[in-house]
MIKOLSE-352221 format. One line per field, with one value per residue (C-alpha): residue number from 1; residue in three letters; chain; x, y, z. Coordinates in nm, 2 decimals. Layout:
REM MIKOLSE-352221
romi	NUM  ... .
ropa	ALA  ... .
lumdren	A  ... .
px	X  ... .
py	Y  ... .
pz	Z  ... .
***
This chain:
REM MIKOLSE-352221
romi	1  2  3  4  5  6  7  8  9  10  11  12  13  14  15  16  17  18  19  20  21  22  23  24  25  26  27  28  29  30  31  32  33  34  35  36  37  38  39  40  41  42  43  44  45  46  47  48  49  50  51  52  53  54  55  56  57  58  59  60  61  62  63  64  65  66  67  68  69  70  71  72  73  74  75  76  77  78  79  80  81  82  83  84  85  86  87  88  89  90  91  92  93  94  95  96  97  98  99  100  101  102  103  104  105  106  107  108  109  110  111  112  113  114  115  116  117  118  119  120  121  122  123  124  125  126  127  128  129  130  131  132  133  134  135  136  137  138  139  140  141  142  143  144  145  146  147  148  149  150  151  152  153  154  155  156  157  158  159  160  161  162  163  164  165  166  167  168  169  170  171  172  173  174  175  176  177  178  179  180  181  182  183  184  185  186  187  188  189  190  191  192  193  194  195  196  197  198  199  200  201  202  203  204  205  206  207  208  209  210  211  212  213  214  215  216  217  218  219  220  221  222  223  224  225  226  227  228  229  230  231  232  233  234  235  236  237  238  239  240  241  242  243  244  245  246  247  248  249  250  251  252  253  254  255  256  257  258  259  260  261  262  263  264  265  266  267  268  269  270  271  272  273  274  275  276  277  278  279  280  281  282  283  284  285  286  287  288  289  290  291  292  293  294  295  296  297  298  299  300  301  302  303  304  305  306  307  308  309  310  311  312  313  314  315  316  317  318  319  320  321  322  323  324  325  326  327  328  329  330  331  332  333  334  335  336  337  338  339  340  341  342  343  344  345  346  347  348  349  350  351  352  353  354  355  356  357  358  359  360  361  362  363  364  365  366  367  368  369  370  371  372  373  374  375  376  377  378  379  380  381  382  383  384  385  386  387  388  389  390  391  392  393  394  395  396  397  398  399  400  401  402  403  404  405  406  407  408  409  410  411  412  413  414  415  416  417  418  419  420  421  422  423  424  425  426  427  428  429  430  431  432  433  434  435  436  437  438  439  440  441  442  443  444  445  446  447 .
ropa	MET  GLU  LYS  LYS  ILE  ALA  ILE  VAL  GLY  ALA  GLY  LEU  SER  GLY  SER  LEU  LEU  ALA  ILE  ILE  LEU  ALA  LYS  LYS  GLY  TYR  ASP  VAL  GLU  VAL  TYR  GLU  ARG  ARG  PRO  ASP  MET  ARG  LYS  VAL  GLU  ILE  SER  ALA  GLY  ARG  SER  ILE  ASN  LEU  ALA  LEU  SER  ASP  ARG  GLY  ILE  LYS  ALA  LEU  LYS  LEU  ALA  ASP  LEU  ASP  THR  ASP  ILE  LEU  LYS  GLU  ALA  VAL  PRO  MET  PHE  GLY  ARG  GLN  ILE  HIS  LEU  LEU  GLY  GLY  SER  GLU  ASN  PHE  GLN  SER  TYR  SER  GLY  ARG  GLU  GLY  GLU  HIS  ILE  ASN  SER  VAL  SER  ARG  GLY  GLY  LEU  ASN  CYS  GLN  LEU  MET  ASP  LYS  VAL  GLU  GLY  LEU  GLY  ILE  PRO  ILE  TYR  PHE  ASN  GLN  LYS  CYS  LEU  GLY  MET  ASP  TYR  LYS  SER  SER  THR  LEU  SER  PHE  LEU  ASN  GLU  GLU  THR  LYS  GLU  GLU  TYR  LEU  ILE  GLU  VAL  GLU  THR  ALA  ILE  ALA  THR  ASP  GLY  ALA  GLY  SER  ALA  ILE  ARG  ASN  ASP  MET  GLN  LYS  LYS  SER  ALA  SER  LEU  ARG  PHE  SER  PHE  SER  LYS  ALA  TYR  LEU  ASP  HIS  GLY  TYR  LYS  GLU  LEU  CYS  ILE  PRO  PRO  THR  GLU  ASP  GLY  ASP  PHE  ARG  MET  GLU  LYS  ASN  ALA  LEU  HIS  ILE  TRP  PRO  ARG  GLY  GLY  TYR  MET  LEU  ILE  ALA  LEU  PRO  ASN  LYS  ASP  GLY  SER  PHE  THR  VAL  THR  LEU  PHE  HIS  PRO  TYR  ASP  GLY  GLU  ASN  GLY  LEU  ASP  ALA  LEU  ASN  THR  SER  SER  LYS  ALA  ARG  VAL  PHE  PHE  GLU  LYS  GLN  PHE  PRO  ASP  ALA  LEU  ALA  LEU  MET  PRO  SER  PHE  ASP  ALA  ASP  TRP  GLU  ASN  ASN  PRO  THR  SER  SER  LEU  ALA  THR  VAL  LYS  CYS  TYR  PRO  TRP  GLN  VAL  GLU  GLY  LYS  SER  LEU  LEU  LEU  GLY  ASP  SER  ALA  HIS  ALA  ILE  VAL  PRO  PHE  TYR  GLY  GLN  GLY  MET  ASN  CYS  SER  PHE  GLU  ASP  CYS  VAL  VAL  PHE  ALA  GLU  TYR  LEU  GLU  LYS  TYR  LYS  GLY  ASP  TRP  GLU  LYS  ILE  PHE  SER  GLU  TYR  GLN  LYS  SER  ARG  LYS  LYS  ASP  THR  ASP  ALA  ILE  ALA  THR  LEU  ALA  GLU  ASP  ASN  PHE  TYR  GLU  MET  ARG  ASP  HIS  VAL  SER  ASP  GLU  ASN  PHE  MET  LYS  LYS  ARG  LYS  LEU  GLU  THR  LYS  MET  GLU  GLN  GLN  PHE  PRO  GLU  TYR  TYR  SER  LYS  TYR  SER  LEU  VAL  THR  PHE  ASN  ALA  ASP  ILE  PRO  TYR  SER  GLU  ALA  MET  ARG  LYS  GLY  ARG  ALA  GLN  ASP  GLN  LEU  LEU  LEU  GLU  ILE  CYS  ARG  GLU  THR  ASP  ASP  LEU  ASP  SER  LEU  ASP  LEU  GLU  LYS  ILE  LEU  GLN  GLN  ILE  LYS  SER  LEU .
lumdren	A  A  A  A  A  A  A  A  A  A  A  A  A  A  A  A  A  A  A  A  A  A  A  A  A  A  A  A  A  A  A  A  A  A  A  A  A  A  A  A  A  A  A  A  A  A  A  A  A  A  A  A  A  A  A  A  A  A  A  A  A  A  A  A  A  A  A  A  A  A  A  A  A  A  A  A  A  A  A  A  A  A  A  A  A  A  A  A  A  A  A  A  A  A  A  A  A  A  A  A  A  A  A  A  A  A  A  A  A  A  A  A  A  A  A  A  A  A  A  A  A  A  A  A  A  A  A  A  A  A  A  A  A  A  A  A  A  A  A  A  A  A  A  A  A  A  A  A  A  A  A  A  A  A  A  A  A  A  A  A  A  A  A  A  A  A  A  A  A  A  A  A  A  A  A  A  A  A  A  A  A  A  A  A  A  A  A  A  A  A  A  A  A  A  A  A  A  A  A  A  A  A  A  A  A  A  A  A  A  A  A  A  A  A  A  A  A  A  A  A  A  A  A  A  A  A  A  A  A  A  A  A  A  A  A  A  A  A  A  A  A  A  A  A  A  A  A  A  A  A  A  A  A  A  A  A  A  A  A  A  A  A  A  A  A  A  A  A  A  A  A  A  A  A  A  A  A  A  A  A  A  A  A  A  A  A  A  A  A  A  A  A  A  A  A  A  A  A  A  A  A  A  A  A  A  A  A  A  A  A  A  A  A  A  A  A  A  A  A  A  A  A  A  A  A  A  A  A  A  A  A  A  A  A  A  A  A  A  A  A  A  A  A  A  A  A  A  A  A  A  A  A  A  A  A  A  A  A  A  A  A  A  A  A  A  A  A  A  A  A  A  A  A  A  A  A  A  A  A  A  A  A  A  A  A  A  A  A  A  A  A  A  A  A  A  A  A  A  A  A  A  A  A  A  A  A  A  A  A  A  A  A  A  A  A  A  A  A  A  A  A  A  A  A  A  A  A  A  A  A  A  A  A  A  A  A  A  A  A  A  A  A  A  A  A  A  A .
px	0.00  0.12  -0.06  -0.03  -0.29  -0.28  -0.37  -0.45  -0.36  -0.08  -0.27  -0.35  -0.59  -0.41  -0.08  -0.23  -0.41  -0.09  0.08  -0.21  -0.22  0.16  0.15  -0.10  0.13  -0.03  0.18  0.10  0.20  0.09  0.03  0.01  -0.08  0.12  0.49  0.66  0.56  0.87  1.08  0.85  0.64  0.28  -0.01  -0.33  -0.55  -0.64  -0.59  -0.24  -0.36  -0.63  -0.80  -0.69  -0.92  -0.97  -1.10  -0.80  -0.56  -0.71  -0.63  -0.27  -0.21  -0.25  0.05  0.24  0.25  0.02  0.29  0.52  0.23  0.10  0.45  0.41  0.05  -0.09  -0.36  -0.69  -0.91  -1.20  -1.34  -1.23  -1.52  -1.45  -1.76  -1.80  -1.70  -1.39  -1.53  -1.43  -1.55  -1.40  -1.62  -1.45  -1.48  -1.52  -1.57  -1.35  -0.99  -0.75  -0.99  -0.89  -0.85  -0.51  -0.41  -0.17  0.01  -0.16  0.17  0.38  0.14  0.13  0.51  0.54  0.30  0.48  0.81  0.65  0.51  0.85  1.01  0.80  0.93  0.61  0.69  0.52  0.51  0.47  0.34  0.12  -0.23  -0.49  -0.70  -0.95  -0.99  -1.09  -1.28  -1.27  -0.89  -0.84  -0.61  -0.55  -0.44  -0.20  -0.04  0.32  0.30  0.68  0.72  0.37  0.35  0.03  0.06  -0.14  -0.08  -0.26  -0.37  -0.53  -0.76  -0.75  -0.84  -0.91  -0.80  -0.76  -0.99  -1.31  -1.21  -1.14  -1.05  -1.18  -1.51  -1.54  -1.48  -1.76  -1.99  -1.94  -2.06  -2.35  -2.62  -2.48  -2.36  -2.68  -2.42  -2.56  -2.36  -2.43  -2.22  -2.39  -2.22  -2.27  -2.33  -2.03  -1.67  -1.35  -1.03  -0.72  -0.51  -0.24  -0.16  0.22  0.41  0.56  0.92  1.01  0.82  0.53  0.16  -0.03  -0.35  -0.43  -0.25  -0.46  -0.79  -0.97  -1.06  -1.40  -1.53  -1.91  -2.10  -2.43  -2.42  -2.04  -1.74  -1.37  -1.18  -0.81  -0.61  -0.27  0.04  0.35  0.57  0.35  0.14  -0.23  -0.40  -0.70  -1.00  -1.29  -1.61  -1.83  -2.11  -2.01  -2.31  -2.43  -2.30  -2.00  -1.98  -1.66  -1.74  -1.77  -1.46  -1.24  -0.95  -0.76  -0.86  -1.23  -1.17  -0.97  -1.27  -1.49  -1.25  -1.21  -1.58  -1.63  -1.30  -1.09  -0.91  -0.81  -0.71  -0.47  -0.28  -0.24  0.04  0.04  -0.34  -0.33  -0.08  -0.26  -0.60  -0.46  -0.25  -0.45  -0.73  -1.10  -1.22  -1.57  -1.72  -1.91  -2.04  -1.99  -2.19  -2.21  -2.30  -2.20  -1.83  -1.71  -1.72  -1.72  -1.43  -1.21  -1.21  -1.32  -1.37  -1.24  -1.20  -1.29  -1.34  -1.65  -1.77  -1.61  -1.76  -1.73  -1.48  -1.70  -1.68  -1.31  -1.39  -1.29  -0.95  -1.07  -1.35  -1.12  -0.88  -1.17  -1.25  -0.91  -0.99  -1.33  -1.19  -0.91  -1.18  -1.35  -1.01  -0.94  -1.29  -1.30  -0.93  -0.86  -1.23  -1.23  -1.59  -1.71  -1.47  -1.57  -1.94  -1.97  -1.75  -1.96  -2.29  -2.16  -1.99  -2.22  -2.48  -2.20  -2.04  -2.38  -2.43  -2.10  -2.17  -2.50  -2.34  -2.06  -2.32  -2.52  -2.20  -2.13  -2.45  -2.39  -2.04  -2.15  -2.48  -2.53  -2.20  -2.27  -2.64  -2.73  -2.91  -2.64  -2.37  -2.58  -2.62  -2.24  -2.19  -2.45  -2.29  -1.95  -2.09  -2.25  -1.92  -1.73  -1.97  -2.06  -1.77  -2.01  -2.21  -2.10  -2.24  -2.31  -1.98  -1.80  -1.98  -1.84  -1.50  -1.39  -1.58  -1.42  -1.62  -1.97  -2.06  -2.13  -2.49  -2.56  -2.37  -2.60  -2.92  -2.83  -2.66  -2.96  -3.20  -2.97  -2.94  -3.31  -3.36  -3.08  -3.19  -3.54  -3.40  -3.18  -3.46  -3.66  -3.40  -3.13  -2.98  -2.78  -2.67  -3.02  -3.06  -3.08  -2.80  -2.86  -3.22  -3.11  -2.86  -3.14  -3.35  -3.06  -3.01  -3.37  -3.34 .
py	0.00  0.35  0.50  0.38  0.28  0.52  0.41  0.70  0.59  0.36  0.24  -0.13  -0.19  0.04  -0.13  -0.48  -0.39  -0.25  -0.59  -0.78  -0.56  -0.58  -0.96  -0.96  -0.75  -0.41  -0.09  0.08  0.39  0.47  0.82  0.88  1.20  1.12  1.09  0.75  0.58  0.37  0.69  0.92  0.85  0.92  0.96  0.89  0.88  0.53  0.20  0.06  -0.30  -0.48  -0.82  -1.02  -1.31  -1.56  -1.31  -1.09  -1.39  -1.51  -1.17  -1.17  -1.51  -1.33  -1.12  -1.41  -1.23  -1.44  -1.65  -1.35  -1.14  -1.43  -1.48  -1.13  -1.18  -1.27  -1.53  -1.46  -1.77  -1.59  -1.31  -1.28  -1.10  -0.89  -0.83  -0.55  -0.71  -0.88  -1.21  -1.33  -1.58  -1.69  -1.72  -1.91  -1.77  -2.12  -2.48  -2.60  -2.68  -2.40  -2.13  -1.79  -1.43  -1.25  -0.92  -0.75  -0.42  -0.18  0.01  -0.31  -0.46  -0.15  -0.12  -0.48  -0.43  -0.11  -0.30  -0.56  -0.29  -0.13  -0.47  -0.53  -0.21  -0.01  0.35  0.51  0.89  1.03  1.37  1.39  1.53  1.43  1.73  1.56  1.41  1.55  1.26  1.41  1.42  1.12  1.33  1.34  1.66  1.66  1.90  1.82  1.89  1.94  2.18  2.32  2.28  2.15  1.91  1.68  1.32  1.14  0.78  0.47  0.46  0.56  0.36  0.55  0.37  0.69  0.61  0.75  1.10  1.01  1.30  1.13  1.04  1.40  1.50  1.26  1.42  1.76  1.60  1.43  1.56  1.41  1.09  1.05  1.00  0.92  0.95  0.91  0.93  0.81  0.88  0.67  0.87  0.70  0.80  0.63  0.69  0.47  0.38  0.13  -0.16  -0.20  -0.53  -0.64  -0.55  -0.89  -0.82  -1.06  -1.00  -0.87  -1.06  -1.36  -1.29  -1.51  -1.33  -1.01  -0.86  -0.69  -0.50  -0.47  -0.22  -0.17  0.16  0.16  -0.08  -0.12  -0.36  -0.46  -0.63  -0.79  -0.67  -0.87  -0.67  -0.79  -0.47  -0.43  -0.16  -0.05  0.13  0.29  0.31  0.56  0.81  1.17  1.30  1.25  1.31  1.08  1.11  1.18  1.55  1.56  1.35  1.63  1.58  1.27  1.32  1.30  1.00  0.83  0.86  0.71  0.42  0.35  0.28  0.10  -0.06  -0.08  -0.40  -0.25  0.08  -0.10  -0.23  0.12  0.32  0.57  0.63  1.00  1.09  0.87  1.02  1.38  1.32  1.07  1.21  1.14  1.01  0.96  0.64  0.66  0.44  0.57  0.45  0.58  0.48  0.45  0.36  0.42  0.67  0.53  0.30  0.60  0.58  0.34  0.37  0.07  0.00  0.26  0.53  0.33  0.18  0.28  0.08  0.08  -0.16  -0.39  -0.70  -0.67  -0.67  -0.32  -0.43  -0.78  -0.63  -0.40  -0.68  -0.89  -0.61  -0.67  -1.04  -0.98  -0.71  -0.94  -1.19  -0.93  -0.81  -1.16  -1.20  -0.88  -0.82  -0.45  -0.35  -0.11  0.01  -0.35  -0.45  -0.16  -0.18  -0.55  -0.53  -0.26  -0.44  -0.76  -0.60  -0.33  -0.56  -0.74  -0.42  -0.29  -0.62  -0.60  -0.24  -0.34  -0.64  -0.43  -0.19  -0.49  -0.64  -0.31  -0.36  -0.73  -0.67  -0.37  -0.51  -0.88  -1.07  -1.08  -1.18  -1.53  -1.64  -1.50  -1.69  -2.01  -1.95  -1.92  -2.24  -2.41  -2.27  -2.40  -2.75  -2.75  -2.65  -2.92  -3.19  -3.07  -2.90  -2.81  -2.58  -2.22  -1.97  -1.61  -1.50  -1.79  -1.74  -1.38  -1.45  -1.80  -1.88  -1.66  -1.84  -1.71  -1.35  -1.11  -1.07  -1.44  -1.47  -1.20  -1.36  -1.71  -1.59  -1.38  -1.67  -1.90  -1.65  -1.63  -2.00  -2.07  -1.79  -1.93  -2.27  -2.13  -1.94  -2.26  -2.48  -2.47  -2.80  -2.77  -3.13  -3.26  -3.10  -3.31  -3.13  -3.34  -3.21  -2.85  -2.89  -3.01  -2.71  -2.48  -2.64  -2.56  -2.19 .
pz	0.00  -0.08  0.22  0.57  0.82  1.11  1.46  1.69  2.04  2.17  2.47  2.53  2.24  1.99  2.05  2.03  1.71  1.55  1.62  1.46  1.15  1.11  1.14  0.85  0.63  0.67  0.68  1.01  1.21  1.56  1.70  2.07  2.25  2.57  2.62  2.60  2.94  2.91  2.96  3.15  3.45  3.36  3.60  3.41  3.71  3.63  3.81  3.80  3.77  3.57  3.57  3.26  3.18  2.89  2.63  2.68  2.68  2.36  2.20  2.34  2.18  1.84  1.94  2.09  2.42  2.64  2.80  2.88  3.02  3.24  3.39  3.55  3.66  4.00  3.97  4.16  4.22  4.38  4.60  4.96  5.13  5.44  5.65  5.90  6.24  6.09  5.96  5.61  5.36  5.02  4.71  4.43  4.08  3.93  4.03  3.74  3.82  3.76  3.63  3.76  3.66  3.66  3.82  3.58  3.57  3.33  3.27  3.25  3.00  2.78  2.78  2.67  2.39  2.27  2.28  2.05  1.82  1.77  1.75  1.44  1.28  1.35  1.44  1.74  1.74  2.09  2.20  1.89  1.96  1.71  1.61  1.38  1.03  0.69  0.52  0.17  0.16  0.40  0.61  0.98  1.15  1.45  1.69  1.78  2.16  2.17  1.88  1.89  1.51  1.33  1.04  0.82  0.72  0.43  0.52  0.37  0.68  1.04  1.35  1.67  1.99  2.18  2.47  2.62  2.53  2.16  1.94  1.63  1.80  1.91  1.55  1.44  1.69  1.52  1.20  1.38  1.15  0.83  1.01  1.23  1.51  1.85  2.17  2.54  2.85  3.17  3.50  3.81  4.12  4.27  4.22  4.32  4.51  4.50  4.80  4.87  5.10  5.08  5.11  5.45  5.52  5.39  5.06  5.14  5.10  5.40  5.29  5.08  4.76  4.52  4.57  4.48  4.82  4.87  5.17  5.08  5.28  5.09  4.90  4.88  4.89  4.91  4.69  4.67  4.39  4.44  4.26  4.18  4.43  4.73  4.75  4.69  4.49  4.70  4.56  4.74  4.53  4.70  4.64  4.59  4.79  5.14  5.49  5.43  5.06  4.87  4.85  5.23  5.30  5.17  5.42  5.52  5.88  5.79  5.57  5.85  6.09  5.82  5.76  6.13  6.14  5.81  5.71  6.03  5.92  5.58  5.74  5.97  5.67  5.50  5.67  5.39  5.41  5.49  5.21  4.96  5.04  5.00  4.69  4.48  4.26  4.30  3.97  3.82  3.66  3.33  3.05  2.70  2.41  2.05  1.70  1.42  1.48  1.13  0.84  0.49  0.56  0.63  1.01  1.28  1.66  1.85  2.22  2.48  2.21  2.10  2.43  2.76  3.05  3.43  3.58  3.79  3.57  3.51  3.14  3.01  2.89  2.79  2.59  2.40  2.34  2.21  1.97  1.81  1.78  1.62  1.39  1.27  1.16  0.94  0.82  0.70  0.55  0.35  0.28  0.20  0.17  0.46  0.43  0.43  0.71  0.93  0.85  0.92  1.23  1.40  1.32  1.48  1.78  1.90  2.06  2.26  2.39  2.49  2.68  2.87  2.96  3.12  3.30  3.44  3.60  3.73  3.88  4.07  4.26  4.31  4.45  4.66  4.80  4.74  4.79  5.17  5.12  5.24  4.93  4.70  4.89  4.87  4.49  4.46  4.64  4.42  4.11  4.22  4.29  3.95  3.78  3.97  3.87  3.52  3.34  3.06  3.30  3.32  3.57  3.44  3.57  3.41  3.08  3.07  3.22  3.13  2.80  2.53  2.26  2.37  2.28  2.56  2.45  2.47  2.81  2.94  2.82  2.94  3.26  3.37  3.32  3.51  3.80  3.83  3.84  4.09  4.32  4.33  4.42  4.69  4.85  4.88  5.04  5.31  5.22  4.90  4.93  4.89  4.55  4.23  4.03  3.72  3.72  3.77  3.48  3.25  3.35  3.27  2.93  2.84  2.92 .
***
């Protein structure tokens, strides 16, 4: 090709997509607004670790990076629930042997992907702010943040992987009348604040390392994910409003009083609590949806630029990585016909990204309010027993997390029907051992 494919955004999905395209023989360039994170420390106000599961691993295999990434991950086999009063219980993610999610470093993963990109001879231009696209001339405009000079590049096509604040999507919004472009951004009334539990002096973990820890309090919650160095990234998800809302907890001393009442066991493990509370930003949570994702085969939105979701299913990164897998299928099917590739990709993918956005919000309320509920805990035990006895059975969580071959939309439909059935069964019995699991499995298969 005489003209290159431009990828706008060198984040997780942009870097992975560049690798996939290069492996298929396409000529690619990547433009990134931020400096090179391998050389400059960047605070993006986002979580330093992410939950990598089967859909993301499937995508990383296309880049031959799955083995290297998993070597640096901390496996998490379930949720460790911390109840007010100090008692704990463990809820396995799956009853099948070895199934788990993985806590990975966002920055470390992104750096490994960018190393692979450049190792394939693909240039990444940093400090380049995209200003928009002229579709008549197929040119992208950029501002070089270092020289402050504006310039144009002519491209074969452009793919925007520049996140929830996408410049190309914003440009499409300006042309909304001609494109019939729809856009929504729905905020939760909760925000989040990140804190830290450091490792012990010997470098060990202060809590169970192979679990995602949750302190559910009904209306708000605290979670903690393990890091390779023995620390935990701790996140408070909390309403902005109210007597003890985030807006009211505007000093570390006020926050400490709140934590002493609601999360005393976690607070005891956070020696840098006051400094972390004062210095770390309070960030909002929003779901972004839009459509269409493409313009005449000349540009495409992919990843968070098309569908940013809240983090409560641990699927944000996995969903964006799966975008790359699905896109690669249409790339192979309609070689070089960008309008056909983009059009068929968006038609196929939209219903699934809408589904995981809905599931992510649902899971917020589940984690916050229901994980300590008696019937919910019984349902989790029943699901685990079912998965142990019948490997072909997948709970809703497992359909999303451990079955990369089922679309999100089908996982939502089937998973919700299963949840309703199993909760009804759990409300009617206190003795799970007396249940006929074979009969329940047949009921589930008929859903």
